[in-house]
C-alpha positions as CSV (number, residue, x, y, z in Angstrom):
1,S,130.9,141.5,122.5
2,K,130.9,139.3,119.5
3,W,128.0,140.1,118.6
4,I,128.4,143.3,117.5
5,G,129.0,144.3,113.7
6,E,126.2,142.3,113.4
7,T,123.2,143.6,111.9
8,E,125.5,145.2,110.0
9,K,126.8,143.2,108.2
10,N,123.7,141.0,107.7
11,L,122.1,144.4,106.5
12,A,124.8,145.5,104.5
13,A,123.8,141.8,102.9
14,L,120.3,142.5,102.5
15,F,120.7,145.2,100.9
16,D,123.4,144.3,98.4
17,A,121.2,141.2,97.6
18,A,118.4,144.0,97.3
19,E,120.1,146.3,94.1
20,A,121.9,143.0,92.4
21,G,118.7,141.8,92.5
22,H,116.3,143.9,91.3
23,A,114.2,143.3,94.8
24,I,112.2,145.3,96.7
25,L,112.5,145.3,100.3
26,L,110.1,144.3,102.9
27,F,110.0,145.3,106.6
28,D,107.1,144.5,108.2
29,E,106.7,145.8,111.4
30,A,109.3,148.3,110.6
31,D,109.1,150.2,113.7
32,A,111.3,147.5,116.3
33,V,113.8,148.3,113.1
34,F,113.0,151.8,112.6
35,G,112.4,152.9,115.6
36,K,113.2,156.3,117.3
37,R,116.7,156.8,118.4
38,T,116.9,156.7,122.5
39,E,119.7,158.9,124.5
40,V,123.0,156.8,125.2
41,R,122.0,156.0,128.7
42,S,124.8,152.5,127.8
43,S,127.3,151.1,125.1
44,N,123.1,148.7,124.1
45,D,122.5,152.2,123.5
46,R,125.1,153.5,121.6
47,H,125.5,150.1,119.3
48,A,121.5,149.7,119.0
49,N,122.4,154.0,117.5
50,H,124.5,153.2,115.6
51,E,122.8,150.4,113.1
52,T,120.5,152.8,113.3
53,N,122.3,155.4,111.9
54,Y,124.2,152.8,110.1
55,L,120.2,151.8,108.8
56,L,119.6,155.0,107.3
57,Q,122.6,155.4,105.4
58,R,122.0,152.5,103.5
59,L,118.4,152.9,103.0
60,E,119.4,157.1,101.4
61,S,122.2,154.9,98.9
62,F,119.9,152.7,98.3
63,T,118.1,152.4,94.4
64,G,115.8,149.7,95.3
65,I,112.0,150.0,96.5
66,C,112.4,149.9,99.9
67,I,108.3,149.0,101.8
68,L,107.4,149.8,105.9
69,T,104.6,148.6,107.1
70,T,103.8,148.9,110.5
71,N,100.7,150.1,113.5
72,H,103.1,152.5,114.7
73,D,103.5,154.6,112.4
74,A,104.7,157.8,115.3
75,A,107.8,154.7,116.5
76,I,109.3,155.7,113.6
77,D,112.8,157.9,113.4
78,E,112.0,161.3,111.6
79,A,114.9,160.8,110.4
80,F,113.7,157.9,108.1
81,R,110.5,159.6,108.0
82,R,112.5,162.8,105.8
83,R,114.1,159.5,103.7
84,L,110.1,157.9,102.3
85,S,108.9,159.9,99.6
86,V,105.8,157.7,99.8
87,H,103.6,157.1,103.2
88,V,99.9,156.5,102.9
89,R,98.2,155.2,105.9
90,F,95.5,153.1,106.1
91,P,92.6,153.7,107.5
92,M,90.7,151.7,110.0
93,P,88.0,150.1,107.4
94,E,83.8,151.3,108.2
95,A,81.1,148.8,109.9
96,D,80.3,148.2,105.5
97,E,83.6,147.8,104.8
98,R,84.2,145.6,107.6
99,K,81.0,143.5,106.7
100,R,82.7,142.6,103.4
101,L,85.6,141.8,104.9
102,W,83.6,139.2,107.5
103,Q,81.7,138.2,104.6
104,A,85.1,138.1,102.3
105,L,86.8,135.9,104.7
106,I,85.3,132.8,105.2
107,P,86.3,129.9,102.7
108,K,83.4,129.2,100.2
109,A,83.7,125.7,101.3
110,A,83.5,125.9,104.0
111,P,80.5,125.1,106.5
112,T,78.3,127.0,107.8
113,A,75.0,128.0,108.3
114,S,72.8,130.2,106.1
115,E,72.8,133.3,108.6
116,L,76.0,135.0,110.1
117,H,74.9,138.5,111.1
118,F,77.4,140.4,108.6
119,D,76.6,142.6,109.5
120,Q,76.2,143.2,113.0
121,L,79.5,142.0,113.2
122,G,80.5,144.6,110.7
123,E,79.0,147.1,112.9
124,T,80.2,146.0,116.1
125,F,83.5,145.5,115.8
126,V,85.9,147.9,115.1
127,M,88.9,146.1,113.4
128,S,91.3,145.4,110.9
129,G,91.2,143.6,108.0
130,G,94.0,141.8,109.6
131,Y,91.8,141.3,112.9
132,I,88.6,140.3,111.1
133,R,91.2,137.1,109.9
134,N,92.4,135.7,113.7
135,A,88.3,136.1,113.7
136,V,87.7,133.9,111.5
137,L,90.0,131.2,111.2
138,R,89.0,131.0,115.8
139,A,84.9,130.8,115.0
140,A,86.2,127.8,112.3
141,F,88.3,125.6,115.5
142,L,86.0,126.5,117.3
143,A,83.1,124.7,114.9
144,A,85.9,122.6,114.4
145,D,85.8,121.7,118.3
146,A,82.5,121.2,118.5
147,K,82.3,118.7,115.1
148,T,79.4,121.7,113.8
149,Q,79.7,123.8,111.1
150,I,80.6,127.8,111.8
151,D,77.4,129.8,112.6
152,A,77.4,133.5,114.3
153,G,77.3,132.1,117.5
154,F,80.9,131.3,116.2
155,L,81.5,134.6,114.5
156,L,80.6,136.0,117.4
157,R,82.2,134.3,120.3
158,A,85.8,135.1,118.2
159,A,85.0,138.5,117.0
160,Q,84.8,139.2,121.2
161,L,87.7,137.2,121.9
162,E,89.7,138.8,119.7
163,Y,88.8,142.6,121.4
164,E,90.0,140.9,124.2
165,A,93.0,139.7,122.7
166,M,93.1,144.3,121.2
167,G,92.7,145.2,124.4
168,K,89.1,146.4,123.6
169,V,85.8,146.1,124.9
170,V,82.7,144.2,123.9
171,A,79.8,147.2,124.7
172,R,76.4,145.7,125.8
173,R,73.6,146.1,123.9
């Protein structure tokens, strides 16, 4: 295939440019690129493993800072893990932290009701800041569609929808 070798060429250009420019490399959703190698069953597997081996070599010789982010830590190949100098875990925020995230993520200029039940949202919905941000944005769209302010009902509905998108079920009280 004409694409064979393109990944290595692009990775080489990326690492070379980062080193030349003293840039920090950030691989978001790193499990997609730094995933575990597979048993070779086809030429595709062989090429994927070859790309992984190339990436391992480049990462090992890279003199700059490289940051990997993932929500699926277990999917990262063990050989990559051994090459990481620092491994930082960010635990799921506790209820009070989630409450503060809900409060902080609603823009001050956004039209809101006076009571938004942040305590209830923080206690009920165990989700990271990214999901809370998505829920706040969803609530804003729901309110805008209704041509009204963001209220507790919109936030609750948006949080429920976000929970469903996460594959979770809201326990009814």
